[in-house]
N, C-alpha and C positions, 0 to 999 in steps of 0.2 A: 348617126341618123337611123341606125337599124331599127330601134324600137319605134321611133317616130314613123318610119315607113310602114311598119306593120300596123300601128295604131290607125294610121290614115287609111290603110287598106281595109280595116274593119269599119270604116265610116266615121272615124273620130274627127271632130272639128278642131284640130290643133292648128290653128291658123296664124297665131301671132309669132313674130320673130323671136320673142322672148321664150315662148314654149319650145320652138324649134331649137333654139340654142341650148336650152336646158336639157333637151332630150337627145343631144348629140351623141351620147354614149350610154347605153344601157348598163346598169350595174345591179347586182343582186346582193343584198345584205342579209345574211343569216342572223337571226336574233333568238334569244331564249323564248320569246313570246311575241305574238302580234302586237304592234304598237297602235294604239287608238288613234283614228283619224288618218292613218297611212295605208297605202296599198300593200298590206301584208297578209299573208295567209299562213295559218298554222299547218305544218306538215306532219308533225308528230309531237309527242309529249316532250316539252322543253325545246322545241325547234320550230321556228317560223322563218319565212323568207319574205323580205320586203323588196319592192321594185324601186329602183333609183334612176333618175335621169342625171347622168354625170355624178356630181357629188351631193345632189339634193334628193331627198326622198320624195317619191310621188305620193301626193295626198289623195284621199278619197274625194275631196272637193275638186281637184284637178281632173280626176277620172270623170266625175259628173259633168264638169264643164266641157270635157271633150266628147261627152256622149258615149262613154265606154264603161262597161261593167268591169268589176274586179276579175271576173272569170275571163272576159275577153282580153284584159291586159296580161293575165298569166298565160293565156294561149299565145298571145303575141310574143311575150318574153321567151316562151319555150321555143317557138319557131325561130326567133332571132338568135338564140343561143345553141341551136342544134349542131352547128358546125364546130363549136368550141371543143367538144370532146374528140380528141384525136389520139394518135400514139404518143403525142407530146404533152397531152393534158388529159388526165393526170399523168405525171411522169413516173415511170417505174424506177424505184430506188432499191438496189440490192443491198442487203444487210451484210456487212463484213463478217467473215468467218461463220456464215450460216448456209453454206452450200447452195448459193443462188436464190435463196428465199428472199422475197421482196414484198414491199408495200408500194402504194401509189400515192402521190401527193400533188395537189394543185395549190400553189402558193405564189401566184404571180402578182397579187395585190392590185389587179386591174378591175376588180369588181365582178369578175366572171368565174372566180374559183368555185362558187357554189352551183355552177350550171348543171353539174351531175345530179343535183337534187330534182331538177326538172326532167332529167333523161335517165331514169334508172335502168331502162332496158339497154341503152347504149353503153352505160357503165358496165353492166353485166356482160355485154358482148366484148368489151375491151379487156376486162379483168378475169372473167370466168364466172361461173354460176354463183348467184347469191352472195355478192360481196357485202361486206360490212363497211359502213362509213362513219367517220367522226368529223365533227365540225367544232374544233376546240376554240377557234377564233374567227373573226369576220373574214379574213383573207386566207383561210387555211381549210382545205378539205383533205382528209386522209382516208384511204380506202385499202382494203385487202380482202382476200378470200380466207375466211376463218377455217379452223379445223386442226391446224398444227399448233399445239399448245405452246410450244416455244416461241413461234412467230407471234401468236396472239398476245403473249406476255410482253415481248419486246415492243410491239406496236402500241400496246396499252400504256407502257411506260412513256413512250414518246408522246402519245396523245395527252397524257396527264401533265407532262412537263410543258407542252405547248399551251395547254389550257391555263396552267398556273402562271406562265410567263406572259400571257396575252394582255395587251393594253385593253382590248375589247373582247373578253371571253364570251363564248356562246354556250357551249354545252359540254358536260362531262358524260353525256350518254352516247352510246354507240347504236347505230341504226342499221336496219336491213329492210329492203323493199320486199314485202310479201303480200300476195293477194290484192295488189293494186294500191297499197299504201305503205308509207314508211312506219315501221314499228321499232320500239326500243328492243335492241338485241342484248344489251348489257349496259352496265354503268360502272364508271371508274370509282374506285373507293380506296380507302386506306384503313388498315394496313393490308398486307398481302393476303390473299391473291388480289391483284390490282383491279380486276373487274369481276363483277358478279353477274351470273346469268340465271 
């Protein structure tokens, strides 16, 4: 009911029991591009974020019937997901035999793994300045602080493998939040080096 409560606070007329049941759980679905007719917003080249109520995508028609703009819905989603980023999400994963070097991953499959896309400043506070993120699949967000070429390569290999194995792949691009927007930091490629900047 988190998203529903926020939408109602914005003045949305989400009155039916069916709408209330559908909005019982906010979900965020990253996709390679906005989907026509759905409450999706392009975030960067090759990356969009769609709002979901439970397992159903929120449509533009639903937003209109609720009297809510797409911008209001995104604001509500950001407010509803602010508490998701903690010291447990994304989870720090140390790489064996790399002297404590680590990356961070959110892969809960609960539809909130992409919450960091709405909270880049919180992600930076948790990980360190200017982290890079990858969204290789719907329910996977990987982040790390770049600059260590060995770590960059190990993480890029993992991102590439996750993208290739994904049932619902999203992007082979790597992103960084700069000057108020997500920009492409690099892109996975073949052959080596694994990513190009």
